[in-house]
mmCIF file of the protein (N, C-alpha, C, O) and its ligand, coordinates in Angstrom:
data_MODEL
# 
_entry.id   MODEL 
# 
loop_
_entity.id 
_entity.type 
_entity.pdbx_number_of_molecules 
1 polymer     1 
2 non-polymer 1 
# 
_entity_poly.entity_id                      1 
_entity_poly.type                           'polypeptide(L)' 
_entity_poly.nstd_linkage                   no 
_entity_poly.nstd_monomer                   no 
_entity_poly.pdbx_seq_one_letter_code       
;(UNK)(UNK)(UNK)(UNK)(UNK)(UNK)(UNK)(UNK)(UNK)(UNK)(UNK)(UNK)(UNK)(UNK)(UNK)(UNK)
(UNK)(UNK)(UNK)(UNK)(UNK)(UNK)(UNK)(UNK)(UNK)(UNK)(UNK)(UNK)(UNK)(UNK)(UNK)(UNK)
(UNK)(UNK)(UNK)(UNK)(UNK)(UNK)(UNK)(UNK)(UNK)(UNK)(UNK)(UNK)(UNK)(UNK)(UNK)(UNK)
;
_entity_poly.pdbx_seq_one_letter_code_can   XXXXXXXXXXXXXXXXXXXXXXXXXXXXXXXXXXXXXXXXXXXXXXXX 
_entity_poly.pdbx_strand_id                 A 
# 
loop_
_entity_poly_seq.entity_id 
_entity_poly_seq.num 
_entity_poly_seq.mon_id 
_entity_poly_seq.hetero 
1 1  UNK n 
1 2  UNK n 
1 3  UNK n 
1 4  UNK n 
1 5  UNK n 
1 6  UNK n 
1 7  UNK n 
1 8  UNK n 
1 9  UNK n 
1 10 UNK n 
1 11 UNK n 
1 12 UNK n 
1 13 UNK n 
1 14 UNK n 
1 15 UNK n 
1 16 UNK n 
1 17 UNK n 
1 18 UNK n 
1 19 UNK n 
1 20 UNK n 
1 21 UNK n 
1 22 UNK n 
1 23 UNK n 
1 24 UNK n 
1 25 UNK n 
1 26 UNK n 
1 27 UNK n 
1 28 UNK n 
1 29 UNK n 
1 30 UNK n 
1 31 UNK n 
1 32 UNK n 
1 33 UNK n 
1 34 UNK n 
1 35 UNK n 
1 36 UNK n 
1 37 UNK n 
1 38 UNK n 
1 39 UNK n 
1 40 UNK n 
1 41 UNK n 
1 42 UNK n 
1 43 UNK n 
1 44 UNK n 
1 45 UNK n 
1 46 UNK n 
1 47 UNK n 
1 48 UNK n 
# 
loop_
_struct_asym.id 
_struct_asym.entity_id 
A 1 
B 2 
# 
loop_
_chem_comp.id 
_chem_comp.type 
_chem_comp.mon_nstd_flag 
UNK 'L-peptide linking' . 
ZN  non-polymer         . 
# 
_pdbx_entity_nonpoly.entity_id   2 
_pdbx_entity_nonpoly.name        ? 
_pdbx_entity_nonpoly.comp_id     ZN 
# 
_pdbx_nonpoly_scheme.asym_id         B 
_pdbx_nonpoly_scheme.entity_id       2 
_pdbx_nonpoly_scheme.mon_id          ZN 
_pdbx_nonpoly_scheme.ndb_seq_num     1 
_pdbx_nonpoly_scheme.pdb_seq_num     101 
_pdbx_nonpoly_scheme.auth_seq_num    101 
_pdbx_nonpoly_scheme.pdb_mon_id      ZN 
_pdbx_nonpoly_scheme.auth_mon_id     ZN 
_pdbx_nonpoly_scheme.pdb_strand_id   A 
_pdbx_nonpoly_scheme.pdb_ins_code    . 
# 
loop_
_atom_site.group_PDB 
_atom_site.id 
_atom_site.type_symbol 
_atom_site.label_atom_id 
_atom_site.label_alt_id 
_atom_site.label_comp_id 
_atom_site.label_asym_id 
_atom_site.label_entity_id 
_atom_site.label_seq_id 
_atom_site.pdbx_PDB_ins_code 
_atom_site.Cartn_x 
_atom_site.Cartn_y 
_atom_site.Cartn_z 
_atom_site.occupancy 
_atom_site.B_iso_or_equiv 
_atom_site.pdbx_formal_charge 
_atom_site.auth_seq_id 
_atom_site.auth_comp_id 
_atom_site.auth_asym_id 
_atom_site.auth_atom_id 
_atom_site.pdbx_PDB_model_num 
ATOM   1   N  N  . UNK A 1 1  ? 0.838   -1.207 0.000   1.00 0.00 ? 1   UNK A N  1 
ATOM   2   C  CA . UNK A 1 1  ? 0.000   0.000  0.000   1.00 0.00 ? 1   UNK A CA 1 
ATOM   3   C  C  . UNK A 1 1  ? 0.867   1.248  0.000   1.00 0.00 ? 1   UNK A C  1 
ATOM   4   O  O  . UNK A 1 1  ? 1.759   1.395  0.835   1.00 0.00 ? 1   UNK A O  1 
ATOM   5   N  N  . UNK A 1 2  ? 0.600   2.147  -0.943  1.00 0.00 ? 2   UNK A N  1 
ATOM   6   C  CA . UNK A 1 2  ? 1.346   3.389  -1.018  1.00 0.00 ? 2   UNK A CA 1 
ATOM   7   C  C  . UNK A 1 2  ? 0.425   4.563  -0.707  1.00 0.00 ? 2   UNK A C  1 
ATOM   8   O  O  . UNK A 1 2  ? -0.799  4.462  -0.792  1.00 0.00 ? 2   UNK A O  1 
ATOM   9   N  N  . UNK A 1 3  ? 1.044   5.665  -0.350  1.00 0.00 ? 3   UNK A N  1 
ATOM   10  C  CA . UNK A 1 3  ? 0.310   6.906  -0.212  1.00 0.00 ? 3   UNK A CA 1 
ATOM   11  C  C  . UNK A 1 3  ? 0.784   7.835  -1.324  1.00 0.00 ? 3   UNK A C  1 
ATOM   12  O  O  . UNK A 1 3  ? 1.971   8.151  -1.412  1.00 0.00 ? 3   UNK A O  1 
ATOM   13  N  N  . UNK A 1 4  ? -0.131  8.264  -2.157  1.00 0.00 ? 4   UNK A N  1 
ATOM   14  C  CA . UNK A 1 4  ? 0.207   9.125  -3.287  1.00 0.00 ? 4   UNK A CA 1 
ATOM   15  C  C  . UNK A 1 4  ? -0.323  10.528 -3.061  1.00 0.00 ? 4   UNK A C  1 
ATOM   16  O  O  . UNK A 1 4  ? -1.331  10.730 -2.384  1.00 0.00 ? 4   UNK A O  1 
ATOM   17  N  N  . UNK A 1 5  ? 0.381   11.499 -3.645  1.00 0.00 ? 5   UNK A N  1 
ATOM   18  C  CA . UNK A 1 5  ? -0.113  12.867 -3.604  1.00 0.00 ? 5   UNK A CA 1 
ATOM   19  C  C  . UNK A 1 5  ? -0.453  13.313 -5.014  1.00 0.00 ? 5   UNK A C  1 
ATOM   20  O  O  . UNK A 1 5  ? 0.362   13.201 -5.930  1.00 0.00 ? 5   UNK A O  1 
ATOM   21  N  N  . UNK A 1 6  ? -1.658  13.816 -5.175  1.00 0.00 ? 6   UNK A N  1 
ATOM   22  C  CA . UNK A 1 6  ? -2.077  14.321 -6.478  1.00 0.00 ? 6   UNK A CA 1 
ATOM   23  C  C  . UNK A 1 6  ? -1.257  15.568 -6.820  1.00 0.00 ? 6   UNK A C  1 
ATOM   24  O  O  . UNK A 1 6  ? -1.167  16.485 -6.004  1.00 0.00 ? 6   UNK A O  1 
ATOM   25  N  N  . UNK A 1 7  ? -0.650  15.615 -8.035  1.00 0.00 ? 7   UNK A N  1 
ATOM   26  C  CA . UNK A 1 7  ? 0.145   16.779 -8.418  1.00 0.00 ? 7   UNK A CA 1 
ATOM   27  C  C  . UNK A 1 7  ? -0.701  18.012 -8.677  1.00 0.00 ? 7   UNK A C  1 
ATOM   28  O  O  . UNK A 1 7  ? -0.174  19.123 -8.741  1.00 0.00 ? 7   UNK A O  1 
ATOM   29  N  N  . UNK A 1 8  ? -1.987  17.835 -8.825  1.00 0.00 ? 8   UNK A N  1 
ATOM   30  C  CA . UNK A 1 8  ? -2.861  18.962 -9.127  1.00 0.00 ? 8   UNK A CA 1 
ATOM   31  C  C  . UNK A 1 8  ? -3.507  19.558 -7.877  1.00 0.00 ? 8   UNK A C  1 
ATOM   32  O  O  . UNK A 1 8  ? -3.383  20.755 -7.619  1.00 0.00 ? 8   UNK A O  1 
ATOM   33  N  N  . UNK A 1 9  ? -4.196  18.720 -7.108  1.00 0.00 ? 9   UNK A N  1 
ATOM   34  C  CA . UNK A 1 9  ? -4.924  19.249 -5.947  1.00 0.00 ? 9   UNK A CA 1 
ATOM   35  C  C  . UNK A 1 9  ? -4.199  18.993 -4.631  1.00 0.00 ? 9   UNK A C  1 
ATOM   36  O  O  . UNK A 1 9  ? -4.621  19.473 -3.579  1.00 0.00 ? 9   UNK A O  1 
ATOM   37  N  N  . UNK A 1 10 ? -3.101  18.232 -4.695  1.00 0.00 ? 10  UNK A N  1 
ATOM   38  C  CA . UNK A 1 10 ? -2.247  17.967 -3.518  1.00 0.00 ? 10  UNK A CA 1 
ATOM   39  C  C  . UNK A 1 10 ? -2.907  17.124 -2.440  1.00 0.00 ? 10  UNK A C  1 
ATOM   40  O  O  . UNK A 1 10 ? -2.382  16.995 -1.335  1.00 0.00 ? 10  UNK A O  1 
ATOM   41  N  N  . UNK A 1 11 ? -4.044  16.560 -2.761  1.00 0.00 ? 11  UNK A N  1 
ATOM   42  C  CA . UNK A 1 11 ? -4.652  15.657 -1.805  1.00 0.00 ? 11  UNK A CA 1 
ATOM   43  C  C  . UNK A 1 11 ? -3.923  14.327 -1.801  1.00 0.00 ? 11  UNK A C  1 
ATOM   44  O  O  . UNK A 1 11 ? -3.344  13.922 -2.808  1.00 0.00 ? 11  UNK A O  1 
ATOM   45  N  N  . UNK A 1 12 ? -3.955  13.656 -0.671  1.00 0.00 ? 12  UNK A N  1 
ATOM   46  C  CA . UNK A 1 12 ? -3.289  12.369 -0.541  1.00 0.00 ? 12  UNK A CA 1 
ATOM   47  C  C  . UNK A 1 12 ? -4.313  11.242 -0.599  1.00 0.00 ? 12  UNK A C  1 
ATOM   48  O  O  . UNK A 1 12 ? -5.427  11.351 -0.085  1.00 0.00 ? 12  UNK A O  1 
ATOM   49  N  N  . UNK A 1 13 ? -3.896  10.161 -1.240  1.00 0.00 ? 13  UNK A N  1 
ATOM   50  C  CA . UNK A 1 13 ? -4.784  9.002  -1.353  1.00 0.00 ? 13  UNK A CA 1 
ATOM   51  C  C  . UNK A 1 13 ? -3.982  7.720  -1.285  1.00 0.00 ? 13  UNK A C  1 
ATOM   52  O  O  . UNK A 1 13 ? -2.804  7.680  -1.641  1.00 0.00 ? 13  UNK A O  1 
ATOM   53  N  N  . UNK A 1 14 ? -4.640  6.680  -0.825  1.00 0.00 ? 14  UNK A N  1 
ATOM   54  C  CA . UNK A 1 14 ? -4.003  5.372  -0.778  1.00 0.00 ? 14  UNK A CA 1 
ATOM   55  C  C  . UNK A 1 14 ? -4.048  4.735  -2.150  1.00 0.00 ? 14  UNK A C  1 
ATOM   56  O  O  . UNK A 1 14 ? -4.975  4.958  -2.929  1.00 0.00 ? 14  UNK A O  1 
ATOM   57  N  N  . UNK A 1 15 ? -3.032  3.939  -2.432  1.00 0.00 ? 15  UNK A N  1 
ATOM   58  C  CA . UNK A 1 15 ? -2.945  3.271  -3.726  1.00 0.00 ? 15  UNK A CA 1 
ATOM   59  C  C  . UNK A 1 15 ? -2.379  1.877  -3.534  1.00 0.00 ? 15  UNK A C  1 
ATOM   60  O  O  . UNK A 1 15 ? -1.316  1.699  -2.940  1.00 0.00 ? 15  UNK A O  1 
ATOM   61  N  N  . UNK A 1 16 ? -3.098  0.896  -4.042  1.00 0.00 ? 16  UNK A N  1 
ATOM   62  C  CA . UNK A 1 16 ? -2.664  -0.491 -3.951  1.00 0.00 ? 16  UNK A CA 1 
ATOM   63  C  C  . UNK A 1 16 ? -2.443  -1.018 -5.364  1.00 0.00 ? 16  UNK A C  1 
ATOM   64  O  O  . UNK A 1 16 ? -3.387  -1.477 -6.007  1.00 0.00 ? 16  UNK A O  1 
ATOM   65  N  N  . UNK A 1 17 ? -1.214  -0.959 -5.852  1.00 0.00 ? 17  UNK A N  1 
ATOM   66  C  CA . UNK A 1 17 ? -0.953  -1.389 -7.232  1.00 0.00 ? 17  UNK A CA 1 
ATOM   67  C  C  . UNK A 1 17 ? -0.903  -2.906 -7.359  1.00 0.00 ? 17  UNK A C  1 
ATOM   68  O  O  . UNK A 1 17 ? -0.553  -3.617 -6.417  1.00 0.00 ? 17  UNK A O  1 
ATOM   69  N  N  . UNK A 1 18 ? -1.257  -3.375 -8.534  1.00 0.00 ? 18  UNK A N  1 
ATOM   70  C  CA . UNK A 1 18 ? -1.090  -4.795 -8.853  1.00 0.00 ? 18  UNK A CA 1 
ATOM   71  C  C  . UNK A 1 18 ? 0.147   -4.917 -9.742  1.00 0.00 ? 18  UNK A C  1 
ATOM   72  O  O  . UNK A 1 18 ? 0.191   -4.339 -10.828 1.00 0.00 ? 18  UNK A O  1 
ATOM   73  N  N  . UNK A 1 19 ? 1.133   -5.657 -9.290  1.00 0.00 ? 19  UNK A N  1 
ATOM   74  C  CA . UNK A 1 19 ? 2.352   -5.841 -10.064 1.00 0.00 ? 19  UNK A CA 1 
ATOM   75  C  C  . UNK A 1 19 ? 3.242   -4.618 -10.029 1.00 0.00 ? 19  UNK A C  1 
ATOM   76  O  O  . UNK A 1 19 ? 3.279   -3.894 -9.033  1.00 0.00 ? 19  UNK A O  1 
ATOM   77  N  N  . UNK A 1 20 ? 3.963   -4.385 -11.120 1.00 0.00 ? 20  UNK A N  1 
ATOM   78  C  CA . UNK A 1 20 ? 4.938   -3.303 -11.184 1.00 0.00 ? 20  UNK A CA 1 
ATOM   79  C  C  . UNK A 1 20 ? 4.271   -1.937 -11.214 1.00 0.00 ? 20  UNK A C  1 
ATOM   80  O  O  . UNK A 1 20 ? 3.158   -1.776 -11.717 1.00 0.00 ? 20  UNK A O  1 
ATOM   81  N  N  . UNK A 1 21 ? 4.976   -0.964 -10.665 1.00 0.00 ? 21  UNK A N  1 
ATOM   82  C  CA . UNK A 1 21 ? 4.499   0.418  -10.695 1.00 0.00 ? 21  UNK A CA 1 
ATOM   83  C  C  . UNK A 1 21 ? 4.790   1.086  -12.029 1.00 0.00 ? 21  UNK A C  1 
ATOM   84  O  O  . UNK A 1 21 ? 4.246   2.148  -12.332 1.00 0.00 ? 21  UNK A O  1 
ATOM   85  N  N  . UNK A 1 22 ? 5.644   0.465  -12.820 1.00 0.00 ? 22  UNK A N  1 
ATOM   86  C  CA . UNK A 1 22 ? 6.149   1.081  -14.035 1.00 0.00 ? 22  UNK A CA 1 
ATOM   87  C  C  . UNK A 1 22 ? 5.050   1.534  -14.994 1.00 0.00 ? 22  UNK A C  1 
ATOM   88  O  O  . UNK A 1 22 ? 4.325   0.714  -15.558 1.00 0.00 ? 22  UNK A O  1 
ATOM   89  N  N  . UNK A 1 23 ? 4.939   2.843  -15.168 1.00 0.00 ? 23  UNK A N  1 
ATOM   90  C  CA . UNK A 1 23 ? 3.992   3.394  -16.127 1.00 0.00 ? 23  UNK A CA 1 
ATOM   91  C  C  . UNK A 1 23 ? 2.538   3.342  -15.719 1.00 0.00 ? 23  UNK A C  1 
ATOM   92  O  O  . UNK A 1 23 ? 1.650   3.611  -16.528 1.00 0.00 ? 23  UNK A O  1 
ATOM   93  N  N  . UNK A 1 24 ? 2.291   3.000  -14.473 1.00 0.00 ? 24  UNK A N  1 
ATOM   94  C  CA . UNK A 1 24 ? 0.904   2.919  -14.010 1.00 0.00 ? 24  UNK A CA 1 
ATOM   95  C  C  . UNK A 1 24 ? 0.271   4.307  -13.938 1.00 0.00 ? 24  UNK A C  1 
ATOM   96  O  O  . UNK A 1 24 ? 0.915   5.294  -13.583 1.00 0.00 ? 24  UNK A O  1 
ATOM   97  N  N  . UNK A 1 25 ? -0.996  4.345  -14.284 1.00 0.00 ? 25  UNK A N  1 
ATOM   98  C  CA . UNK A 1 25 ? -1.733  5.597  -14.188 1.00 0.00 ? 25  UNK A CA 1 
ATOM   99  C  C  . UNK A 1 25 ? -2.681  5.529  -13.006 1.00 0.00 ? 25  UNK A C  1 
ATOM   100 O  O  . UNK A 1 25 ? -3.295  4.501  -12.719 1.00 0.00 ? 25  UNK A O  1 
ATOM   101 N  N  . UNK A 1 26 ? -2.773  6.660  -12.336 1.00 0.00 ? 26  UNK A N  1 
ATOM   102 C  CA . UNK A 1 26 ? -3.690  6.739  -11.202 1.00 0.00 ? 26  UNK A CA 1 
ATOM   103 C  C  . UNK A 1 26 ? -4.583  7.942  -11.407 1.00 0.00 ? 26  UNK A C  1 
ATOM   104 O  O  . UNK A 1 26 ? -4.116  9.030  -11.745 1.00 0.00 ? 26  UNK A O  1 
ATOM   105 N  N  . UNK A 1 27 ? -5.867  7.737  -11.200 1.00 0.00 ? 27  UNK A N  1 
ATOM   106 C  CA . UNK A 1 27 ? -6.808  8.838  -11.299 1.00 0.00 ? 27  UNK A CA 1 
ATOM   107 C  C  . UNK A 1 27 ? -7.105  9.345  -9.896  1.00 0.00 ? 27  UNK A C  1 
ATOM   108 O  O  . UNK A 1 27 ? -7.491  8.579  -9.013  1.00 0.00 ? 27  UNK A O  1 
ATOM   109 N  N  . UNK A 1 28 ? -6.922  10.624 -9.708  1.00 0.00 ? 28  UNK A N  1 
ATOM   110 C  CA . UNK A 1 28 ? -7.170  11.225 -8.398  1.00 0.00 ? 28  UNK A CA 1 
ATOM   111 C  C  . UNK A 1 28 ? -8.635  11.054 -8.019  1.00 0.00 ? 28  UNK A C  1 
ATOM   112 O  O  . UNK A 1 28 ? -9.534  11.338 -8.812  1.00 0.00 ? 28  UNK A O  1 
ATOM   113 N  N  . UNK A 1 29 ? -8.861  10.584 -6.794  1.00 0.00 ? 29  UNK A N  1 
ATOM   114 C  CA . UNK A 1 29 ? -10.232 10.359 -6.337  1.00 0.00 ? 29  UNK A CA 1 
ATOM   115 C  C  . UNK A 1 29 ? -10.919 11.667 -5.949  1.00 0.00 ? 29  UNK A C  1 
ATOM   116 O  O  . UNK A 1 29 ? -12.137 11.702 -5.771  1.00 0.00 ? 29  UNK A O  1 
ATOM   117 N  N  . UNK A 1 30 ? -10.143 12.734 -5.819  1.00 0.00 ? 30  UNK A N  1 
ATOM   118 C  CA . UNK A 1 30 ? -10.693 14.019 -5.401  1.00 0.00 ? 30  UNK A CA 1 
ATOM   119 C  C  . UNK A 1 30 ? -11.049 14.922 -6.571  1.00 0.00 ? 30  UNK A C  1 
ATOM   120 O  O  . UNK A 1 30 ? -12.153 15.464 -6.626  1.00 0.00 ? 30  UNK A O  1 
ATOM   121 N  N  . UNK A 1 31 ? -10.101 15.089 -7.524  1.00 0.00 ? 31  UNK A N  1 
ATOM   122 C  CA . UNK A 1 31 ? -10.327 16.034 -8.616  1.00 0.00 ? 31  UNK A CA 1 
ATOM   123 C  C  . UNK A 1 31 ? -10.429 15.344 -9.969  1.00 0.00 ? 31  UNK A C  1 
ATOM   124 O  O  . UNK A 1 31 ? -10.757 15.991 -10.963 1.00 0.00 ? 31  UNK A O  1 
ATOM   125 N  N  . UNK A 1 32 ? -10.155 14.043 -10.029 1.00 0.00 ? 32  UNK A N  1 
ATOM   126 C  CA . UNK A 1 32 ? -10.286 13.315 -11.282 1.00 0.00 ? 32  UNK A CA 1 
ATOM   127 C  C  . UNK A 1 32 ? -9.095  13.418 -12.209 1.00 0.00 ? 32  UNK A C  1 
ATOM   128 O  O  . UNK A 1 32 ? -9.129  12.889 -13.321 1.00 0.00 ? 32  UNK A O  1 
ATOM   129 N  N  . UNK A 1 33 ? -8.043  14.090 -11.773 1.00 0.00 ? 33  UNK A N  1 
ATOM   130 C  CA . UNK A 1 33 ? -6.835  14.250 -12.573 1.00 0.00 ? 33  UNK A CA 1 
ATOM   131 C  C  . UNK A 1 33 ? -6.071  12.937 -12.649 1.00 0.00 ? 33  UNK A C  1 
ATOM   132 O  O  . UNK A 1 33 ? -5.846  12.286 -11.630 1.00 0.00 ? 33  UNK A O  1 
ATOM   133 N  N  . UNK A 1 34 ? -5.669  12.544 -13.867 1.00 0.00 ? 34  UNK A N  1 
ATOM   134 C  CA . UNK A 1 34 ? -4.903  11.315 -14.055 1.00 0.00 ? 34  UNK A CA 1 
ATOM   135 C  C  . UNK A 1 34 ? -3.421  11.633 -14.133 1.00 0.00 ? 34  UNK A C  1 
ATOM   136 O  O  . UNK A 1 34 ? -3.017  12.547 -14.851 1.00 0.00 ? 34  UNK A O  1 
ATOM   137 N  N  . UNK A 1 35 ? -2.619  10.895 -13.409 1.00 0.00 ? 35  UNK A N  1 
ATOM   138 C  CA . UNK A 1 35 ? -1.174  11.093 -13.452 1.00 0.00 ? 35  UNK A CA 1 
ATOM   139 C  C  . UNK A 1 35 ? -0.467  9.754  -13.414 1.00 0.00 ? 35  UNK A C  1 
ATOM   140 O  O  . UNK A 1 35 ? -1.016  8.750  -12.959 1.00 0.00 ? 35  UNK A O  1 
ATOM   141 N  N  . UNK A 1 36 ? 0.773   9.762  -13.906 1.00 0.00 ? 36  UNK A N  1 
ATOM   142 C  CA . UNK A 1 36 ? 1.562   8.542  -13.945 1.00 0.00 ? 36  UNK A CA 1 
ATOM   143 C  C  . UNK A 1 36 ? 2.261   8.323  -12.607 1.00 0.00 ? 36  UNK A C  1 
ATOM   144 O  O  . UNK A 1 36 ? 2.802   9.253  -12.009 1.00 0.00 ? 36  UNK A O  1 
ATOM   145 N  N  . UNK A 1 37 ? 2.237   7.096  -12.161 1.00 0.00 ? 37  UNK A N  1 
ATOM   146 C  CA . UNK A 1 37 ? 2.965   6.724  -10.956 1.00 0.00 ? 37  UNK A CA 1 
ATOM   147 C  C  . UNK A 1 37 ? 4.342   6.229  -11.381 1.00 0.00 ? 37  UNK A C  1 
ATOM   148 O  O  . UNK A 1 37 ? 4.485   5.124  -11.904 1.00 0.00 ? 37  UNK A O  1 
ATOM   149 N  N  . UNK A 1 38 ? 5.346   7.058  -11.151 1.00 0.00 ? 38  UNK A N  1 
ATOM   150 C  CA . UNK A 1 38 ? 6.695   6.713  -11.591 1.00 0.00 ? 38  UNK A CA 1 
ATOM   151 C  C  . UNK A 1 38 ? 7.331   5.689  -10.661 1.00 0.00 ? 38  UNK A C  1 
ATOM   152 O  O  . UNK A 1 38 ? 7.192   5.781  -9.442  1.00 0.00 ? 38  UNK A O  1 
ATOM   153 N  N  . UNK A 1 39 ? 8.024   4.718  -11.232 1.00 0.00 ? 39  UNK A N  1 
ATOM   154 C  CA . UNK A 1 39 ? 8.750   3.760  -10.395 1.00 0.00 ? 39  UNK A CA 1 
ATOM   155 C  C  . UNK A 1 39 ? 9.964   4.402  -9.733  1.00 0.00 ? 39  UNK A C  1 
ATOM   156 O  O  . UNK A 1 39 ? 10.428  3.930  -8.695  1.00 0.00 ? 39  UNK A O  1 
ATOM   157 N  N  . UNK A 1 40 ? 10.478  5.471  -10.327 1.00 0.00 ? 40  UNK A N  1 
ATOM   158 C  CA . UNK A 1 40 ? 11.602  6.207  -9.756  1.00 0.00 ? 40  UNK A CA 1 
ATOM   159 C  C  . UNK A 1 40 ? 11.125  7.010  -8.546  1.00 0.00 ? 40  UNK A C  1 
ATOM   160 O  O  . UNK A 1 40 ? 10.256  7.871  -8.679  1.00 0.00 ? 40  UNK A O  1 
ATOM   161 N  N  . UNK A 1 41 ? 11.673  6.741  -7.398  1.00 0.00 ? 41  UNK A N  1 
ATOM   162 C  CA . UNK A 1 41 ? 11.227  7.373  -6.164  1.00 0.00 ? 41  UNK A CA 1 
ATOM   163 C  C  . UNK A 1 41 ? 11.329  8.894  -6.211  1.00 0.00 ? 41  UNK A C  1 
ATOM   164 O  O  . UNK A 1 41 ? 10.495  9.593  -5.635  1.00 0.00 ? 41  UNK A O  1 
ATOM   165 N  N  . UNK A 1 42 ? 12.352  9.408  -6.897  1.00 0.00 ? 42  UNK A N  1 
ATOM   166 C  CA . UNK A 1 42 ? 12.552  10.862 -6.949  1.00 0.00 ? 42  UNK A CA 1 
ATOM   167 C  C  . UNK A 1 42 ? 11.433  11.565 -7.712  1.00 0.00 ? 42  UNK A C  1 
ATOM   168 O  O  . UNK A 1 42 ? 11.031  12.677 -7.370  1.00 0.00 ? 42  UNK A O  1 
ATOM   169 N  N  . UNK A 1 43 ? 10.938  10.891 -8.757  1.00 0.00 ? 43  UNK A N  1 
ATOM   170 C  CA . UNK A 1 43 ? 9.891   11.509 -9.571  1.00 0.00 ? 43  UNK A CA 1 
ATOM   171 C  C  . UNK A 1 43 ? 8.502   11.028 -9.219  1.00 0.00 ? 43  UNK A C  1 
ATOM   172 O  O  . UNK A 1 43 ? 7.502   11.544 -9.718  1.00 0.00 ? 43  UNK A O  1 
ATOM   173 N  N  . UNK A 1 44 ? 8.454   10.036 -8.357  1.00 0.00 ? 44  UNK A N  1 
ATOM   174 C  CA . UNK A 1 44 ? 7.172   9.424  -8.077  1.00 0.00 ? 44  UNK A CA 1 
ATOM   175 C  C  . UNK A 1 44 ? 6.307   10.326 -7.216  1.00 0.00 ? 44  UNK A C  1 
ATOM   176 O  O  . UNK A 1 44 ? 6.785   11.286 -6.612  1.00 0.00 ? 44  UNK A O  1 
ATOM   177 N  N  . UNK A 1 45 ? 5.058   10.004 -7.174  1.00 0.00 ? 45  UNK A N  1 
ATOM   178 C  CA . UNK A 1 45 ? 4.101   10.696 -6.314  1.00 0.00 ? 45  UNK A CA 1 
ATOM   179 C  C  . UNK A 1 45 ? 3.965   9.967  -4.986  1.00 0.00 ? 45  UNK A C  1 
ATOM   180 O  O  . UNK A 1 45 ? 3.110   10.286 -4.159  1.00 0.00 ? 45  UNK A O  1 
ATOM   181 N  N  . UNK A 1 46 ? 4.834   8.981  -4.810  1.00 0.00 ? 46  UNK A N  1 
ATOM   182 C  CA . UNK A 1 46 ? 4.717   8.174  -3.603  1.00 0.00 ? 46  UNK A CA 1 
ATOM   183 C  C  . UNK A 1 46 ? 5.280   8.908  -2.397  1.00 0.00 ? 46  UNK A C  1 
ATOM   184 O  O  . UNK A 1 46 ? 6.429   9.351  -2.404  1.00 0.00 ? 46  UNK A O  1 
ATOM   185 N  N  . UNK A 1 47 ? 4.487   9.027  -1.395  1.00 0.00 ? 47  UNK A N  1 
ATOM   186 C  CA . UNK A 1 47 ? 4.922   9.676  -0.167  1.00 0.00 ? 47  UNK A CA 1 
ATOM   187 C  C  . UNK A 1 47 ? 5.427   8.631  0.815   1.00 0.00 ? 47  UNK A C  1 
ATOM   188 O  O  . UNK A 1 47 ? 6.452   8.823  1.471   1.00 0.00 ? 47  UNK A O  1 
ATOM   189 N  N  . UNK A 1 48 ? 4.710   7.541  0.909   1.00 0.00 ? 48  UNK A N  1 
ATOM   190 C  CA . UNK A 1 48 ? 5.164   6.452  1.789   1.00 0.00 ? 48  UNK A CA 1 
ATOM   191 C  C  . UNK A 1 48 ? 4.610   5.131  1.301   1.00 0.00 ? 48  UNK A C  1 
ATOM   192 O  O  . UNK A 1 48 ? 4.875   4.090  1.903   1.00 0.00 ? 48  UNK A O  1 
HETATM 193 ZN ZN . ZN  B 2 .  ? -6.351  15.641 -7.388  1.00 0.00 2 101 ZN  A ZN 1 
# 
């Protein structure tokens, strides 16, 4: 389980990926903005 931050509205949401994170898209549950979940920790939206 990861905690992601939306790059648009900055809200945090839980994310449970299936398999690799590589190139996965996540749709923000708050504003509907879709963003890529980067496997690279530096560029990722993963907070924890
Ligand atoms: Zn959002």
